[in-house]
C-alpha positions as CSV (number, residue, x, y, z in Angstrom):
1,X,-90.2,-26.8,48.0
2,X,-86.5,-28.5,48.6
3,X,-86.0,-26.5,51.4
4,X,-89.4,-26.8,52.9
5,X,-89.5,-30.3,52.5
6,X,-85.8,-29.8,54.7
7,X,-87.4,-28.1,57.3
8,X,-90.2,-31.3,57.0
9,X,-87.1,-33.3,58.0
10,X,-85.6,-31.8,61.3
11,X,-88.3,-29.8,62.9
12,X,-91.4,-31.8,62.6
13,X,-94.7,-30.6,60.4
14,X,-94.3,-28.0,58.2
15,X,-97.5,-25.5,59.5
16,X,-99.7,-22.6,57.1
17,X,-97.9,-20.0,58.3
18,X,-94.3,-21.5,57.5
19,X,-95.4,-21.9,53.6
20,X,-96.8,-18.9,53.1
21,X,-95.9,-17.1,49.9
22,X,-94.6,-20.7,48.4
23,X,-95.5,-23.5,47.1
24,X,-96.9,-26.0,50.4
25,X,-96.1,-29.3,51.2
26,X,-97.8,-32.2,49.2
27,X,-99.5,-34.6,52.6
28,X,-97.6,-37.7,51.4
29,X,-94.5,-35.8,51.6
30,X,-94.7,-34.9,54.5
31,X,-95.1,-38.4,55.4
32,X,-91.9,-39.4,53.9
33,X,-90.4,-36.4,55.9
34,X,-91.7,-37.7,59.3
35,X,-90.7,-41.3,58.7
36,X,-87.7,-40.8,57.6
37,X,-86.4,-38.3,60.6
38,X,-88.7,-40.7,62.3
39,X,-86.6,-44.0,61.9
40,X,-83.0,-41.8,62.1
41,X,-84.1,-41.5,65.4
42,X,-85.9,-44.1,67.5
43,X,-85.3,-46.3,64.1
44,X,-87.4,-48.8,62.4
45,X,-89.4,-51.0,64.9
46,X,-89.7,-48.1,67.4
47,X,-91.5,-45.9,65.0
48,X,-95.2,-45.9,65.3
49,X,-97.9,-44.7,63.2
50,X,-99.2,-42.4,65.0
51,X,-95.5,-41.1,66.0
52,X,-95.8,-40.6,61.9
53,X,-98.8,-38.5,61.0
54,X,-98.6,-36.1,64.7
55,X,-95.3,-35.3,63.0
56,X,-96.2,-35.0,59.9
57,X,-99.4,-33.3,61.0
58,X,-101.0,-35.6,58.5
59,X,-103.6,-38.5,59.9
60,X,-103.7,-42.2,59.6
61,X,-106.1,-42.7,56.3
62,X,-104.0,-40.5,54.4
63,X,-100.9,-42.8,55.0
64,X,-103.5,-45.3,53.9
65,X,-104.9,-43.3,51.3
66,X,-101.2,-42.8,50.5
67,X,-99.1,-45.5,50.9
68,X,-101.3,-48.5,52.2
69,X,-100.0,-49.3,55.1
70,X,-96.8,-48.0,57.8
71,X,-95.4,-50.2,57.1
72,X,-95.1,-49.3,52.5
73,X,-94.6,-46.3,54.0
74,X,-91.0,-47.1,55.9
75,X,-90.0,-49.8,52.3
76,X,-90.6,-46.7,50.6
77,X,-88.0,-44.0,52.9
78,X,-86.2,-46.9,52.5
79,X,-85.6,-47.2,48.9
80,X,-85.9,-43.3,48.1
81,X,-82.8,-43.1,50.6
82,X,-81.1,-46.0,48.6
83,X,-81.7,-44.6,44.8
84,X,-80.5,-41.5,46.3
85,X,-77.5,-43.1,48.5
86,X,-76.5,-44.6,44.3
87,X,-77.1,-40.9,42.9
88,X,-74.3,-39.6,45.5
89,X,-71.8,-42.4,45.4
90,X,-71.7,-42.6,41.6
91,X,-71.0,-38.8,41.5
92,X,-68.2,-39.5,43.8
93,X,-66.8,-42.1,41.8
94,X,-67.1,-41.6,38.9
95,X,-65.2,-37.4,39.5
96,X,-61.6,-40.1,40.2
97,X,-59.3,-39.9,38.3
98,X,-58.9,-43.6,36.6
99,X,-55.4,-43.2,37.9
100,X,-56.2,-42.6,41.5
101,X,-54.7,-44.0,44.3
102,X,-56.6,-47.1,46.5
103,X,-56.0,-44.3,49.6
104,X,-58.1,-41.8,47.1
105,X,-61.0,-45.0,46.1
106,X,-61.4,-45.3,49.7
107,X,-61.4,-41.9,50.6
108,X,-64.6,-41.0,48.0
109,X,-66.5,-44.8,48.7
110,X,-66.4,-44.2,52.8
111,X,-66.4,-40.6,52.7
112,X,-70.0,-39.6,54.3
113,X,-67.5,-41.4,56.9
114,X,-63.9,-39.9,56.3
115,X,-65.0,-36.8,54.9
116,X,-65.5,-33.4,56.5
117,X,-66.3,-31.5,54.0
118,X,-69.4,-34.9,53.0
119,X,-73.1,-33.0,53.4
120,X,-75.4,-32.9,56.4
121,X,-77.3,-34.3,53.3
122,X,-75.8,-37.3,52.9
123,X,-73.7,-38.3,56.2
124,X,-77.8,-38.6,57.4
125,X,-78.6,-40.2,54.3
126,X,-75.4,-42.6,54.8
127,X,-76.5,-43.3,58.8
128,X,-80.2,-44.6,57.8
129,X,-78.3,-46.6,55.5
130,X,-77.2,-48.0,58.4
131,X,-79.3,-47.6,60.7
132,X,-81.6,-49.7,58.6
133,X,-79.4,-52.2,58.0
134,X,-78.3,-52.8,61.5
135,X,-82.3,-53.6,62.6
136,X,-82.7,-55.9,59.7
137,X,-85.7,-53.3,58.4
138,X,-88.0,-55.4,56.2
139,X,-88.2,-52.4,53.8
140,X,-84.4,-51.9,53.6
141,X,-83.7,-55.0,53.3
142,X,-86.0,-55.7,49.9
143,X,-84.3,-52.5,48.5
144,X,-80.2,-53.3,49.3
145,X,-80.4,-54.8,45.7
146,X,-80.7,-51.3,44.1
147,X,-77.6,-50.3,45.0
148,X,-75.5,-53.8,43.6
149,X,-75.8,-52.6,40.9
150,X,-73.1,-49.0,41.7
151,X,-71.2,-51.2,44.1
152,X,-70.0,-53.9,41.5
153,X,-69.3,-51.4,38.7
154,X,-67.8,-48.9,40.2
155,X,-66.3,-49.6,43.3
156,X,-65.7,-53.1,42.5
157,X,-64.1,-53.1,39.9
158,X,-61.7,-49.9,40.7
159,X,-60.8,-52.0,43.6
160,X,-59.6,-54.9,41.9
161,X,-58.3,-53.3,39.7
162,X,-55.6,-52.0,42.6
163,X,-56.0,-55.7,44.4
164,X,-55.6,-58.4,41.1
165,X,-54.6,-60.8,44.2
166,X,-57.9,-60.9,45.5
167,X,-60.4,-63.3,43.2
168,X,-64.0,-61.7,43.8
169,X,-65.3,-63.7,47.0
170,X,-62.6,-62.3,49.0
171,X,-62.4,-59.1,47.4
172,X,-66.5,-59.3,47.9
173,X,-65.6,-60.2,51.4
174,X,-63.3,-57.6,52.2
175,X,-65.8,-55.2,50.7
176,X,-68.7,-55.8,53.7
177,X,-66.2,-55.7,56.6
178,X,-64.6,-52.7,55.9
179,X,-68.3,-51.3,56.0
180,X,-69.7,-53.9,58.8
181,X,-66.3,-52.5,61.0
182,X,-67.5,-48.2,59.9
183,X,-70.4,-48.8,60.3
184,X,-70.1,-50.0,63.7
185,X,-67.5,-46.7,64.8
186,X,-70.9,-44.8,62.9
187,X,-73.0,-47.0,65.3
188,X,-70.3,-46.1,68.9
189,X,-71.3,-44.3,71.6
190,X,-67.6,-43.5,71.8
191,X,-68.1,-41.2,69.0
192,X,-70.7,-37.6,69.4
193,X,-71.9,-38.2,66.1
194,X,-72.8,-39.8,62.9
195,X,-70.0,-38.8,60.8
196,X,-66.3,-40.1,62.0
197,X,-65.0,-37.4,59.6
198,X,-66.8,-35.0,62.1
199,X,-63.5,-36.1,64.9
200,X,-61.0,-34.5,62.8
201,X,-59.2,-35.1,60.2
202,X,-56.3,-36.9,61.5
203,X,-59.0,-39.7,62.4
204,X,-60.1,-39.8,59.3
205,X,-56.6,-40.0,57.7
206,X,-55.8,-42.9,60.1
207,X,-58.8,-44.6,59.5
208,X,-58.2,-44.2,55.6
209,X,-54.5,-46.5,55.8
210,X,-56.7,-48.7,58.3
211,X,-59.0,-49.5,55.1
212,X,-56.6,-49.3,52.7
213,X,-54.1,-51.9,54.5
214,X,-56.0,-54.2,55.4
215,X,-57.7,-54.3,51.4
216,X,-53.5,-55.2,50.1
217,X,-53.0,-57.3,53.4
218,X,-51.9,-61.0,50.9
219,X,-54.9,-63.1,50.3
220,X,-55.6,-66.1,52.6
221,X,-56.0,-68.6,49.9
222,X,-52.4,-68.1,49.1
223,X,-51.3,-68.5,52.8
224,X,-53.1,-71.6,53.0
225,X,-51.8,-72.8,50.2
């Protein structure tokens, strides 16, 4: 079923012939998979209810039955993607030893964009999140707080241990600035795909050094005083 759902994401609706001999993918799963693929391809505003139902091989009534509305379906997709992203990031950060360097922490944090060994699924998940945030998609913005615990417990606390000269406000500002900058690079037409890592390990290493250097920069508060 997992493989068939992946097929929905990549190739459109699954036909009866394609599901022969396997457990059929539910209509709700096909609708979620179609919505996710379209959000990544076309964006929130350009994704219509008709687009979703045609991609999923379903009808409009099925959206109402399973989700209530198109907006509720898209919000469900964003929520599930954020939950998946939080689990992926938590797993990577927990795998890092306590003695990991700031550069190692940065690489684990930004792995979907920087690590050439990142799975296609993880790259896709983070590309969708970046697009949803950039477009200020309502369902995405409403679901973003679900990442807060993972960010606070597994990332900010560890960054703070490496950056004792920064208070929480300045650390969070730098955290947000890094995400915005990496998100801008992901969306740049100068890159061939959603992963910066696809441009080569050397470029990834340069970005890790840039991020770590920016984080280590003296506090603006101390410079003013």
